[in-house]
PDBQT receptor file of N, H, CA, C and O in Angstrom, charges set to zero:
ATOM      1  N   MET A   1     182.854  49.071 154.463  1.00  0.00    +0.000 N 
ATOM      2  CA  MET A   1     182.193  49.260 155.913  1.00  0.00    +0.000 C 
ATOM      3  C   MET A   1     181.791  48.652 157.007  1.00  0.00    +0.000 C 
ATOM      4  O   MET A   1     180.678  48.903 157.469  1.00  0.00    +0.000 OA
ATOM      5  N   PRO A   2     182.679  47.709 157.625  1.00  0.00    +0.000 N 
ATOM      6  CA  PRO A   2     181.717  47.145 158.296  1.00  0.00    +0.000 C 
ATOM      7  C   PRO A   2     180.647  47.557 159.051  1.00  0.00    +0.000 C 
ATOM      8  O   PRO A   2     180.754  48.612 159.675  1.00  0.00    +0.000 OA
ATOM      9  N   GLY A   3     179.335  46.724 159.123  1.00  0.00    +0.000 N 
ATOM     10  H   GLY A   3     179.248  45.866 158.616  1.00  0.00    +0.000 HD
ATOM     11  CA  GLY A   3     178.296  47.205 160.022  1.00  0.00    +0.000 C 
ATOM     12  C   GLY A   3     177.391  47.806 159.173  1.00  0.00    +0.000 C 
ATOM     13  O   GLY A   3     176.246  47.999 159.581  1.00  0.00    +0.000 OA
ATOM     14  N   TYR A   4     177.756  48.176 157.918  1.00  0.00    +0.000 N 
ATOM     15  H   TYR A   4     178.686  48.019 157.586  1.00  0.00    +0.000 HD
ATOM     16  CA  TYR A   4     177.227  49.138 157.237  1.00  0.00    +0.000 C 
ATOM     17  C   TYR A   4     175.863  48.366 156.094  1.00  0.00    +0.000 C 
ATOM     18  O   TYR A   4     176.410  47.623 155.279  1.00  0.00    +0.000 OA
ATOM     19  N   ASN A   5     174.603  48.404 155.946  1.00  0.00    +0.000 N 
ATOM     20  H   ASN A   5     174.159  49.007 156.608  1.00  0.00    +0.000 HD
ATOM     21  CA  ASN A   5     173.682  47.697 155.497  1.00  0.00    +0.000 C 
ATOM     22  C   ASN A   5     173.187  48.562 154.428  1.00  0.00    +0.000 C 
ATOM     23  O   ASN A   5     172.491  49.468 154.885  1.00  0.00    +0.000 OA
ATOM     24  N   ILE A   6     173.302  48.584 153.280  1.00  0.00    +0.000 N 
ATOM     25  H   ILE A   6     173.868  47.848 152.909  1.00  0.00    +0.000 HD
ATOM     26  CA  ILE A   6     172.636  49.523 152.255  1.00  0.00    +0.000 C 
ATOM     27  C   ILE A   6     171.322  49.380 151.798  1.00  0.00    +0.000 C 
ATOM     28  O   ILE A   6     170.788  50.058 150.920  1.00  0.00    +0.000 OA
ATOM     29  N   SER A   7     170.728  48.274 152.572  1.00  0.00    +0.000 N 
ATOM     30  H   SER A   7     171.162  47.724 153.286  1.00  0.00    +0.000 HD
ATOM     31  CA  SER A   7     169.377  47.903 152.760  1.00  0.00    +0.000 C 
ATOM     32  C   SER A   7     168.483  48.700 153.553  1.00  0.00    +0.000 C 
ATOM     33  O   SER A   7     167.253  48.728 153.503  1.00  0.00    +0.000 OA
ATOM     34  N   ASN A   8     169.207  49.294 154.234  1.00  0.00    +0.000 N 
ATOM     35  H   ASN A   8     170.206  49.271 154.274  1.00  0.00    +0.000 HD
ATOM     36  CA  ASN A   8     168.868  49.581 155.899  1.00  0.00    +0.000 C 
ATOM     37  C   ASN A   8     169.071  50.987 155.716  1.00  0.00    +0.000 C 
ATOM     38  O   ASN A   8     169.273  51.351 156.874  1.00  0.00    +0.000 OA
ATOM     39  N   PRO A   9     169.150  52.047 154.966  1.00  0.00    +0.000 N 
ATOM     40  CA  PRO A   9     169.217  53.465 155.159  1.00  0.00    +0.000 C 
ATOM     41  C   PRO A   9     169.070  53.673 156.571  1.00  0.00    +0.000 C 
ATOM     42  O   PRO A   9     168.535  52.998 157.450  1.00  0.00    +0.000 OA
ATOM     43  N   VAL A  10     169.738  54.885 156.574  1.00  0.00    +0.000 N 
ATOM     44  H   VAL A  10     170.173  55.433 155.860  1.00  0.00    +0.000 HD
ATOM     45  CA  VAL A  10     170.235  56.032 158.057  1.00  0.00    +0.000 C 
ATOM     46  C   VAL A  10     169.642  57.298 157.434  1.00  0.00    +0.000 C 
ATOM     47  O   VAL A  10     170.135  57.993 156.546  1.00  0.00    +0.000 OA
ATOM     48  N   SER A  11     168.156  57.499 158.266  1.00  0.00    +0.000 N 
ATOM     49  H   SER A  11     167.755  56.935 158.988  1.00  0.00    +0.000 HD
ATOM     50  CA  SER A  11     167.604  58.866 157.849  1.00  0.00    +0.000 C 
ATOM     51  C   SER A  11     168.221  59.795 158.866  1.00  0.00    +0.000 C 
ATOM     52  O   SER A  11     168.608  59.510 160.000  1.00  0.00    +0.000 OA
ATOM     53  N   SER A  12     168.243  61.136 158.152  1.00  0.00    +0.000 N 
ATOM     54  H   SER A  12     167.929  61.367 157.231  1.00  0.00    +0.000 HD
ATOM     55  CA  SER A  12     169.272  62.178 158.492  1.00  0.00    +0.000 C 
ATOM     56  C   SER A  12     167.983  63.572 158.096  1.00  0.00    +0.000 C 
ATOM     57  O   SER A  12     167.147  63.587 157.193  1.00  0.00    +0.000 OA
ATOM     58  N   GLU A  13     168.243  64.517 159.068  1.00  0.00    +0.000 N 
ATOM     59  H   GLU A  13     168.922  64.504 159.802  1.00  0.00    +0.000 HD
ATOM     60  CA  GLU A  13     167.387  65.841 159.176  1.00  0.00    +0.000 C 
ATOM     61  C   GLU A  13     168.734  67.171 158.949  1.00  0.00    +0.000 C 
ATOM     62  O   GLU A  13     169.850  67.370 159.428  1.00  0.00    +0.000 OA
ATOM     63  N   VAL A  14     167.959  67.761 158.080  1.00  0.00    +0.000 N 
ATOM     64  H   VAL A  14     167.052  67.600 157.691  1.00  0.00    +0.000 HD
ATOM     65  CA  VAL A  14     168.795  68.804 158.064  1.00  0.00    +0.000 C 
ATOM     66  C   VAL A  14     168.510  70.109 159.164  1.00  0.00    +0.000 C 
ATOM     67  O   VAL A  14     167.446  70.697 158.971  1.00  0.00    +0.000 OA
ATOM     68  N   ASP A  15     169.182  70.500 160.051  1.00  0.00    +0.000 N 
ATOM     69  H   ASP A  15     170.047  70.022 160.207  1.00  0.00    +0.000 HD
ATOM     70  CA  ASP A  15     168.277  71.705 161.068  1.00  0.00    +0.000 C 
ATOM     71  C   ASP A  15     168.374  72.523 160.841  1.00  0.00    +0.000 C 
ATOM     72  O   ASP A  15     167.500  73.121 161.468  1.00  0.00    +0.000 OA
ATOM     73  N   THR A  16     169.234  73.610 159.926  1.00  0.00    +0.000 N 
ATOM     74  H   THR A  16     169.944  73.123 159.417  1.00  0.00    +0.000 HD
ATOM     75  CA  THR A  16     169.321  74.701 159.411  1.00  0.00    +0.000 C 
ATOM     76  C   THR A  16     170.254  75.318 158.542  1.00  0.00    +0.000 C 
ATOM     77  O   THR A  16     171.407  75.202 158.957  1.00  0.00    +0.000 OA
ATOM     78  N   VAL A  17     170.124  76.027 157.315  1.00  0.00    +0.000 N 
ATOM     79  H   VAL A  17     169.187  76.122 156.978  1.00  0.00    +0.000 HD
ATOM     80  CA  VAL A  17     170.872  76.605 156.182  1.00  0.00    +0.000 C 
ATOM     81  C   VAL A  17     170.961  77.760 156.270  1.00  0.00    +0.000 C 
ATOM     82  O   VAL A  17     170.006  78.526 156.401  1.00  0.00    +0.000 OA
ATOM     83  N   GLN A  18     172.482  78.161 156.192  1.00  0.00    +0.000 N 
ATOM     84  H   GLN A  18     173.257  77.538 156.085  1.00  0.00    +0.000 HD
ATOM     85  CA  GLN A  18     172.733  79.402 156.150  1.00  0.00    +0.000 C 
ATOM     86  C   GLN A  18     173.432  79.934 154.728  1.00  0.00    +0.000 C 
ATOM     87  O   GLN A  18     174.312  79.231 154.232  1.00  0.00    +0.000 OA
ATOM     88  N   PHE A  19     173.122  80.910 154.216  1.00  0.00    +0.000 N 
ATOM     89  H   PHE A  19     172.407  81.481 154.618  1.00  0.00    +0.000 HD
ATOM     90  CA  PHE A  19     173.904  81.703 153.453  1.00  0.00    +0.000 C 
ATOM     91  C   PHE A  19     173.953  82.726 153.539  1.00  0.00    +0.000 C 
ATOM     92  O   PHE A  19     173.154  83.378 154.211  1.00  0.00    +0.000 OA
ATOM     93  N   GLY A  20     175.307  83.414 152.618  1.00  0.00    +0.000 N 
ATOM     94  H   GLY A  20     175.956  82.884 152.073  1.00  0.00    +0.000 HD
ATOM     95  CA  GLY A  20     175.726  84.578 153.038  1.00  0.00    +0.000 C 
ATOM     96  C   GLY A  20     176.555  85.188 151.798  1.00  0.00    +0.000 C 
ATOM     97  O   GLY A  20     176.745  84.441 150.838  1.00  0.00    +0.000 OA
ATOM     98  N   PHE A  21     177.088  86.573 151.761  1.00  0.00    +0.000 N 
ATOM     99  H   PHE A  21     176.934  87.180 152.541  1.00  0.00    +0.000 HD
ATOM    100  CA  PHE A  21     177.523  87.047 150.729  1.00  0.00    +0.000 C 
ATOM    101  C   PHE A  21     179.315  87.167 151.099  1.00  0.00    +0.000 C 
ATOM    102  O   PHE A  21     179.872  87.003 152.184  1.00  0.00    +0.000 OA
ATOM    103  N   LEU A  22     179.721  87.401 150.190  1.00  0.00    +0.000 N 
ATOM    104  H   LEU A  22     179.269  87.534 149.308  1.00  0.00    +0.000 HD
ATOM    105  CA  LEU A  22     181.309  87.767 150.028  1.00  0.00    +0.000 C 
ATOM    106  C   LEU A  22     181.709  88.955 149.253  1.00  0.00    +0.000 C 
ATOM    107  O   LEU A  22     181.382  89.237 148.100  1.00  0.00    +0.000 OA
ATOM    108  N   SER A  23     182.705  89.810 150.316  1.00  0.00    +0.000 N 
ATOM    109  H   SER A  23     182.972  89.581 151.252  1.00  0.00    +0.000 HD
ATOM    110  CA  SER A  23     182.966  90.866 149.865  1.00  0.00    +0.000 C 
ATOM    111  C   SER A  23     183.868  90.804 148.762  1.00  0.00    +0.000 C 
ATOM    112  O   SER A  23     184.668  89.871 148.688  1.00  0.00    +0.000 OA
ATOM    113  N   THR A  24     183.819  91.820 147.783  1.00  0.00    +0.000 N 
ATOM    114  H   THR A  24     183.169  92.578 147.843  1.00  0.00    +0.000 HD
ATOM    115  CA  THR A  24     185.001  92.256 146.728  1.00  0.00    +0.000 C 
ATOM    116  C   THR A  24     185.970  91.821 147.223  1.00  0.00    +0.000 C 
ATOM    117  O   THR A  24     186.344  90.787 146.670  1.00  0.00    +0.000 OA
ATOM    118  N   GLU A  25     186.670  92.195 148.174  1.00  0.00    +0.000 N 
ATOM    119  H   GLU A  25     186.366  93.035 148.623  1.00  0.00    +0.000 HD
ATOM    120  CA  GLU A  25     188.033  91.749 148.896  1.00  0.00    +0.000 C 
ATOM    121  C   GLU A  25     188.187  90.256 149.331  1.00  0.00    +0.000 C 
ATOM    122  O   GLU A  25     189.270  89.672 149.382  1.00  0.00    +0.000 OA
ATOM    123  N   ASP A  26     186.909  89.677 149.654  1.00  0.00    +0.000 N 
ATOM    124  H   ASP A  26     186.030  90.151 149.613  1.00  0.00    +0.000 HD
ATOM    125  CA  ASP A  26     186.970  88.176 149.923  1.00  0.00    +0.000 C 
ATOM    126  C   ASP A  26     187.041  87.352 148.604  1.00  0.00    +0.000 C 
ATOM    127  O   ASP A  26     187.845  86.437 148.424  1.00  0.00    +0.000 OA
ATOM    128  N   ILE A  27     185.929  87.855 147.524  1.00  0.00    +0.000 N 
ATOM    129  H   ILE A  27     185.276  88.598 147.670  1.00  0.00    +0.000 HD
ATOM    130  CA  ILE A  27     186.415  87.373 146.344  1.00  0.00    +0.000 C 
ATOM    131  C   ILE A  27     187.605  87.213 145.481  1.00  0.00    +0.000 C 
ATOM    132  O   ILE A  27     187.973  86.165 144.949  1.00  0.00    +0.000 OA
ATOM    133  N   LEU A  28     188.297  88.655 145.387  1.00  0.00    +0.000 N 
ATOM    134  H   LEU A  28     187.998  89.506 145.819  1.00  0.00    +0.000 HD
ATOM    135  CA  LEU A  28     189.286  88.829 144.933  1.00  0.00    +0.000 C 
ATOM    136  C   LEU A  28     190.677  87.548 145.374  1.00  0.00    +0.000 C 
ATOM    137  O   LEU A  28     191.372  86.954 144.549  1.00  0.00    +0.000 OA
ATOM    138  N   SER A  29     190.758  87.396 147.117  1.00  0.00    +0.000 N 
ATOM    139  H   SER A  29     190.194  87.878 147.787  1.00  0.00    +0.000 HD
ATOM    140  CA  SER A  29     191.452  86.857 147.862  1.00  0.00    +0.000 C 
ATOM    141  C   SER A  29     191.434  85.309 147.228  1.00  0.00    +0.000 C 
ATOM    142  O   SER A  29     192.488  84.721 146.985  1.00  0.00    +0.000 OA
ATOM    143  N   ILE A  30     190.256  84.775 147.012  1.00  0.00    +0.000 N 
ATOM    144  H   ILE A  30     189.400  85.253 147.209  1.00  0.00    +0.000 HD
ATOM    145  CA  ILE A  30     190.386  83.361 146.914  1.00  0.00    +0.000 C 
ATOM    146  C   ILE A  30     190.388  82.840 145.198  1.00  0.00    +0.000 C 
ATOM    147  O   ILE A  30     190.526  81.681 144.805  1.00  0.00    +0.000 OA
ATOM    148  N   SER A  31     190.172  84.192 144.275  1.00  0.00    +0.000 N 
ATOM    149  H   SER A  31     190.060  85.133 144.594  1.00  0.00    +0.000 HD
ATOM    150  CA  SER A  31     190.245  83.976 142.709  1.00  0.00    +0.000 C 
ATOM    151  C   SER A  31     191.627  83.989 141.912  1.00  0.00    +0.000 C 
ATOM    152  O   SER A  31     191.805  84.165 140.706  1.00  0.00    +0.000 OA
ATOM    153  N   VAL A  32     192.394  83.793 142.747  1.00  0.00    +0.000 N 
ATOM    154  H   VAL A  32     192.249  83.650 143.727  1.00  0.00    +0.000 HD
ATOM    155  CA  VAL A  32     194.043  83.639 142.389  1.00  0.00    +0.000 C 
ATOM    156  C   VAL A  32     194.163  82.534 142.043  1.00  0.00    +0.000 C 
ATOM    157  O   VAL A  32     193.254  81.792 142.415  1.00  0.00    +0.000 OA
ATOM    158  N   LYS A  33     195.027  82.045 141.394  1.00  0.00    +0.000 N 
ATOM    159  H   LYS A  33     195.765  82.648 141.091  1.00  0.00    +0.000 HD
ATOM    160  CA  LYS A  33     195.810  80.629 140.735  1.00  0.00    +0.000 C 
ATOM    161  C   LYS A  33     197.100  81.368 140.053  1.00  0.00    +0.000 C 
ATOM    162  O   LYS A  33     197.172  82.424 139.423  1.00  0.00    +0.000 OA
ATOM    163  N   GLN A  34     197.892  80.596 140.348  1.00  0.00    +0.000 N 
ATOM    164  H   GLN A  34     197.833  79.739 140.859  1.00  0.00    +0.000 HD
ATOM    165  CA  GLN A  34     199.454  81.070 139.865  1.00  0.00    +0.000 C 
ATOM    166  C   GLN A  34     199.430  80.270 138.749  1.00  0.00    +0.000 C 
ATOM    167  O   GLN A  34     198.567  79.392 138.772  1.00  0.00    +0.000 OA
ATOM    168  N   ILE A  35     200.089  80.321 137.841  1.00  0.00    +0.000 N 
ATOM    169  H   ILE A  35     200.790  81.034 137.822  1.00  0.00    +0.000 HD
ATOM    170  CA  ILE A  35     200.337  79.518 136.222  1.00  0.00    +0.000 C 
ATOM    171  C   ILE A  35     201.341  79.471 136.704  1.00  0.00    +0.000 C 
ATOM    172  O   ILE A  35     201.966  80.466 137.073  1.00  0.00    +0.000 OA
ATOM    173  N   VAL A  36     201.864  77.861 136.850  1.00  0.00    +0.000 N 
ATOM    174  H   VAL A  36     201.356  77.053 136.550  1.00  0.00    +0.000 HD
ATOM    175  CA  VAL A  36     203.542  77.766 136.862  1.00  0.00    +0.000 C 
ATOM    176  C   VAL A  36     204.095  76.847 135.992  1.00  0.00    +0.000 C 
ATOM    177  O   VAL A  36     205.281  76.518 136.012  1.00  0.00    +0.000 OA
ATOM    178  N   ASN A  37     203.083  76.336 135.067  1.00  0.00    +0.000 N 
ATOM    179  H   ASN A  37     202.119  76.603 135.050  1.00  0.00    +0.000 HD
ATOM    180  CA  ASN A  37     203.697  75.257 134.287  1.00  0.00    +0.000 C 
ATOM    181  C   ASN A  37     203.332  75.418 132.881  1.00  0.00    +0.000 C 
ATOM    182  O   ASN A  37     202.153  75.402 132.528  1.00  0.00    +0.000 OA
ATOM    183  N   PRO A  38     204.318  75.573 132.057  1.00  0.00    +0.000 N 
ATOM    184  CA  PRO A  38     204.416  76.410 130.813  1.00  0.00    +0.000 C 
ATOM    185  C   PRO A  38     203.868  75.170 129.663  1.00  0.00    +0.000 C 
ATOM    186  O   PRO A  38     204.207  75.302 128.487  1.00  0.00    +0.000 OA
ATOM    187  N   VAL A  39     203.108  74.109 130.031  1.00  0.00    +0.000 N 
ATOM    188  H   VAL A  39     202.832  74.001 130.987  1.00  0.00    +0.000 HD
ATOM    189  CA  VAL A  39     203.052  72.922 129.418  1.00  0.00    +0.000 C 
ATOM    190  C   VAL A  39     201.307  72.835 129.782  1.00  0.00    +0.000 C 
ATOM    191  O   VAL A  39     200.752  72.419 130.798  1.00  0.00    +0.000 OA
ATOM    192  N   THR A  40     200.738  73.399 128.533  1.00  0.00    +0.000 N 
ATOM    193  H   THR A  40     201.189  73.737 127.707  1.00  0.00    +0.000 HD
ATOM    194  CA  THR A  40     199.040  73.483 128.702  1.00  0.00    +0.000 C 
ATOM    195  C   THR A  40     198.585  72.128 128.623  1.00  0.00    +0.000 C 
ATOM    196  O   THR A  40     197.736  71.848 129.469  1.00  0.00    +0.000 OA
ATOM    197  N   PHE A  41     198.885  71.299 127.914  1.00  0.00    +0.000 N 
ATOM    198  H   PHE A  41     199.575  71.527 127.227  1.00  0.00    +0.000 HD
ATOM    199  CA  PHE A  41     197.942  69.835 128.304  1.00  0.00    +0.000 C 
ATOM    200  C   PHE A  41     199.084  68.795 128.253  1.00  0.00    +0.000 C 
ATOM    201  O   PHE A  41     200.143  69.421 128.200  1.00  0.00    +0.000 OA
ATOM    202  N   ASP A  42     199.286  67.560 128.248  1.00  0.00    +0.000 N 
ATOM    203  H   ASP A  42     198.426  67.052 128.291  1.00  0.00    +0.000 HD
ATOM    204  CA  ASP A  42     199.941  66.727 128.474  1.00  0.00    +0.000 C 
ATOM    205  C   ASP A  42     199.166  65.732 126.976  1.00  0.00    +0.000 C 
ATOM    206  O   ASP A  42     198.176  66.036 126.310  1.00  0.00    +0.000 OA
ATOM    207  N   GLY A  43     200.128  64.447 126.838  1.00  0.00    +0.000 N 
ATOM    208  H   GLY A  43     200.932  64.200 127.379  1.00  0.00    +0.000 HD
ATOM    209  CA  GLY A  43     200.276  63.521 125.595  1.00  0.00    +0.000 C 
ATOM    210  C   GLY A  43     198.542  63.134 125.725  1.00  0.00    +0.000 C 
ATOM    211  O   GLY A  43     198.114  62.111 125.191  1.00  0.00    +0.000 OA
ATOM    212  N   ASN A  44     198.002  63.691 126.178  1.00  0.00    +0.000 N 
ATOM    213  H   ASN A  44     198.350  64.522 126.611  1.00  0.00    +0.000 HD
ATOM    214  CA  ASN A  44     196.483  62.613 126.068  1.00  0.00    +0.000 C 
ATOM    215  C   ASN A  44     195.523  64.092 125.250  1.00  0.00    +0.000 C 
ATOM    216  O   ASN A  44     194.426  63.955 124.710  1.00  0.00    +0.000 OA
ATOM    217  N   GLY A  45     196.185  65.244 125.347  1.00  0.00    +0.000 N 
ATOM    218  H   GLY A  45     197.077  65.356 125.786  1.00  0.00    +0.000 HD
ATOM    219  CA  GLY A  45     195.129  66.146 125.515  1.00  0.00    +0.000 C 
ATOM    220  C   GLY A  45     194.387  66.871 126.773  1.00  0.00    +0.000 C 
ATOM    221  O   GLY A  45     193.494  67.703 126.614  1.00  0.00    +0.000 OA
ATOM    222  N   SER A  46     194.848  66.471 127.975  1.00  0.00    +0.000 N 
ATOM    223  H   SER A  46     195.574  65.795 128.105  1.00  0.00    +0.000 HD
ATOM    224  CA  SER A  46     194.189  66.707 129.376  1.00  0.00    +0.000 C 
ATOM    225  C   SER A  46     194.917  67.997 129.609  1.00  0.00    +0.000 C 
ATOM    226  O   SER A  46     195.958  68.221 128.990  1.00  0.00    +0.000 OA
ATOM    227  N   PRO A  47     194.513  68.709 130.318  1.00  0.00    +0.000 N 
ATOM    228  CA  PRO A  47     195.138  69.744 131.056  1.00  0.00    +0.000 C 
ATOM    229  C   PRO A  47     196.079  69.617 131.970  1.00  0.00    +0.000 C 
ATOM    230  O   PRO A  47     195.957  68.629 132.696  1.00  0.00    +0.000 OA
ATOM    231  N   ARG A  48     197.136  70.430 132.194  1.00  0.00    +0.000 N 
ATOM    232  H   ARG A  48     197.235  71.232 131.605  1.00  0.00    +0.000 HD
ATOM    233  CA  ARG A  48     198.358  69.742 132.705  1.00  0.00    +0.000 C 
ATOM    234  C   ARG A  48     197.877  71.040 134.373  1.00  0.00    +0.000 C 
ATOM    235  O   ARG A  48     197.469  72.201 134.357  1.00  0.00    +0.000 OA
ATOM    236  N   ASP A  49     198.119  70.319 135.281  1.00  0.00    +0.000 N 
ATOM    237  H   ASP A  49     198.450  69.376 135.294  1.00  0.00    +0.000 HD
ATOM    238  CA  ASP A  49     198.142  70.873 136.496  1.00  0.00    +0.000 C 
ATOM    239  C   ASP A  49     198.921  72.330 136.420  1.00  0.00    +0.000 C 
ATOM    240  O   ASP A  49     199.737  72.456 135.507  1.00  0.00    +0.000 OA
ATOM    241  N   GLY A  50     198.731  73.364 137.267  1.00  0.00    +0.000 N 
ATOM    242  H   GLY A  50     198.069  73.261 138.009  1.00  0.00    +0.000 HD
ATOM    243  CA  GLY A  50     198.937  74.243 137.333  1.00  0.00    +0.000 C 
ATOM    244  C   GLY A  50     199.148  75.201 135.927  1.00  0.00    +0.000 C 
ATOM    245  O   GLY A  50     199.604  76.342 136.007  1.00  0.00    +0.000 OA
ATOM    246  N   GLY A  51     198.802  74.653 134.798  1.00  0.00    +0.000 N 
ATOM    247  H   GLY A  51     198.432  73.726 134.733  1.00  0.00    +0.000 HD
ATOM    248  CA  GLY A  51     198.956  75.555 133.654  1.00  0.00    +0.000 C 
ATOM    249  C   GLY A  51     197.950  76.036 133.088  1.00  0.00    +0.000 C 
ATOM    250  O   GLY A  51     196.936  76.202 133.766  1.00  0.00    +0.000 OA
ATOM    251  N   LEU A  52     197.957  76.389 131.694  1.00  0.00    +0.000 N 
ATOM    252  H   LEU A  52     198.781  76.254 131.143  1.00  0.00    +0.000 HD
ATOM    253  CA  LEU A  52     196.759  78.165 131.407  1.00  0.00    +0.000 C 
ATOM    254  C   LEU A  52     195.344  77.523 131.773  1.00  0.00    +0.000 C 
ATOM    255  O   LEU A  52     194.489  77.994 132.524  1.00  0.00    +0.000 OA
ATOM    256  N   TYR A  53     195.314  76.317 131.047  1.00  0.00    +0.000 N 
ATOM    257  H   TYR A  53     196.008  75.935 130.438  1.00  0.00    +0.000 HD
ATOM    258  CA  TYR A  53     193.694  75.416 131.263  1.00  0.00    +0.000 C 
ATOM    259  C   TYR A  53     193.671  74.422 132.687  1.00  0.00    +0.000 C 
ATOM    260  O   TYR A  53     192.963  73.419 132.606  1.00  0.00    +0.000 OA
ATOM    261  N   ASP A  54     194.213  74.595 133.633  1.00  0.00    +0.000 N 
ATOM    262  H   ASP A  54     194.788  75.411 133.699  1.00  0.00    +0.000 HD
ATOM    263  CA  ASP A  54     194.611  74.025 135.007  1.00  0.00    +0.000 C 
ATOM    264  C   ASP A  54     192.472  73.823 135.309  1.00  0.00    +0.000 C 
ATOM    265  O   ASP A  54     191.680  74.722 135.024  1.00  0.00    +0.000 OA
ATOM    266  N   SER A  55     192.144  72.714 135.794  1.00  0.00    +0.000 N 
ATOM    267  H   SER A  55     192.788  71.984 136.026  1.00  0.00    +0.000 HD
ATOM    268  CA  SER A  55     190.839  72.512 136.276  1.00  0.00    +0.000 C 
ATOM    269  C   SER A  55     190.520  73.540 137.419  1.00  0.00    +0.000 C 
ATOM    270  O   SER A  55     189.367  73.623 137.844  1.00  0.00    +0.000 OA
ATOM    271  N   ALA A  56     191.414  74.235 137.863  1.00  0.00    +0.000 N 
ATOM    272  H   ALA A  56     192.350  74.167 137.518  1.00  0.00    +0.000 HD
ATOM    273  CA  ALA A  56     191.168  74.841 139.016  1.00  0.00    +0.000 C 
ATOM    274  C   ALA A  56     190.535  76.379 138.917  1.00  0.00    +0.000 C 
ATOM    275  O   ALA A  56     189.840  77.100 139.633  1.00  0.00    +0.000 OA
ATOM    276  N   LEU A  57     191.107  76.452 137.760  1.00  0.00    +0.000 N 
ATOM    277  H   LEU A  57     191.671  75.866 137.178  1.00  0.00    +0.000 HD
ATOM    278  CA  LEU A  57     190.164  77.976 136.635  1.00  0.00    +0.000 C 
ATOM    279  C   LEU A  57     189.307  77.653 136.273  1.00  0.00    +0.000 C 
ATOM    280  O   LEU A  57     189.031  78.441 135.369  1.00  0.00    +0.000 OA
ATOM    281  N   GLY A  58     188.323  76.701 136.367  1.00  0.00    +0.000 N 
ATOM    282  H   GLY A  58     188.547  76.061 137.101  1.00  0.00    +0.000 HD
ATOM    283  CA  GLY A  58     186.960  76.240 135.776  1.00  0.00    +0.000 C 
ATOM    284  C   GLY A  58     187.085  75.789 134.732  1.00  0.00    +0.000 C 
ATOM    285  O   GLY A  58     188.182  75.821 134.174  1.00  0.00    +0.000 OA
ATOM    286  N   PRO A  59     185.800  75.135 134.054  1.00  0.00    +0.000 N 
ATOM    287  CA  PRO A  59     185.781  74.116 132.560  1.00  0.00    +0.000 C 
ATOM    288  C   PRO A  59     186.258  75.390 131.571  1.00  0.00    +0.000 C 
ATOM    289  O   PRO A  59     186.434  76.608 131.609  1.00  0.00    +0.000 OA
ATOM    290  N   PHE A  60     186.336  74.290 130.697  1.00  0.00    +0.000 N 
ATOM    291  H   PHE A  60     186.192  73.300 130.666  1.00  0.00    +0.000 HD
ATOM    292  CA  PHE A  60     187.496  75.145 129.144  1.00  0.00    +0.000 C 
ATOM    293  C   PHE A  60     186.844  74.683 128.306  1.00  0.00    +0.000 C 
ATOM    294  O   PHE A  60     186.525  73.548 128.660  1.00  0.00    +0.000 OA
ATOM    295  N   THR A  61     186.250  75.045 126.886  1.00  0.00    +0.000 N 
ATOM    296  H   THR A  61     186.509  75.967 126.598  1.00  0.00    +0.000 HD
ATOM    297  CA  THR A  61     186.170  74.680 125.860  1.00  0.00    +0.000 C 
ATOM    298  C   THR A  61     186.809  74.518 124.793  1.00  0.00    +0.000 C 
ATOM    299  O   THR A  61     186.311  75.540 124.319  1.00  0.00    +0.000 OA
ATOM    300  N   ARG A  62     187.337  74.230 124.135  1.00  0.00    +0.000 N 
ATOM    301  H   ARG A  62     187.740  73.400 124.520  1.00  0.00    +0.000 HD
ATOM    302  CA  ARG A  62     188.268  74.532 122.658  1.00  0.00    +0.000 C 
ATOM    303  C   ARG A  62     187.532  75.061 121.538  1.00  0.00    +0.000 C 
ATOM    304  O   ARG A  62     188.062  75.607 120.571  1.00  0.00    +0.000 OA
ATOM    305  N   SER A  63     186.199  74.871 121.708  1.00  0.00    +0.000 N 
ATOM    306  H   SER A  63     185.769  74.427 122.494  1.00  0.00    +0.000 HD
ATOM    307  CA  SER A  63     185.365  75.452 120.644  1.00  0.00    +0.000 C 
ATOM    308  C   SER A  63     184.990  76.940 121.245  1.00  0.00    +0.000 C 
ATOM    309  O   SER A  63     185.272  77.394 122.354  1.00  0.00    +0.000 OA
ATOM    310  N   ILE A  64     184.321  77.508 120.245  1.00  0.00    +0.000 N 
ATOM    311  H   ILE A  64     184.092  77.139 119.344  1.00  0.00    +0.000 HD
ATOM    312  CA  ILE A  64     183.305  79.108 120.395  1.00  0.00    +0.000 C 
ATOM    313  C   ILE A  64     182.033  78.515 120.151  1.00  0.00    +0.000 C 
ATOM    314  O   ILE A  64     181.828  77.869 119.124  1.00  0.00    +0.000 OA
ATOM    315  N   ALA A  65     181.206  78.684 120.984  1.00  0.00    +0.000 N 
ATOM    316  H   ALA A  65     181.372  79.209 121.818  1.00  0.00    +0.000 HD
ATOM    317  CA  ALA A  65     179.708  78.427 120.870  1.00  0.00    +0.000 C 
ATOM    318  C   ALA A  65     178.814  79.949 120.586  1.00  0.00    +0.000 C 
ATOM    319  O   ALA A  65     177.589  79.933 120.468  1.00  0.00    +0.000 OA
TER     320      ALA A  65
């Protein structure tokens, strides 16, 4: 980035923060992920997009703790 100097930081201030709640219907409408890939893991053991362990579904572990 031209003109940007890391040794001279630009300060900023947050004016407001607002929190809210989602309704049950809102949560259900954004919590759906279609599984479209029958292959669960790639050759390196990483989850495949659209598969059962797609990272969009959240974290997973291979062991039960």
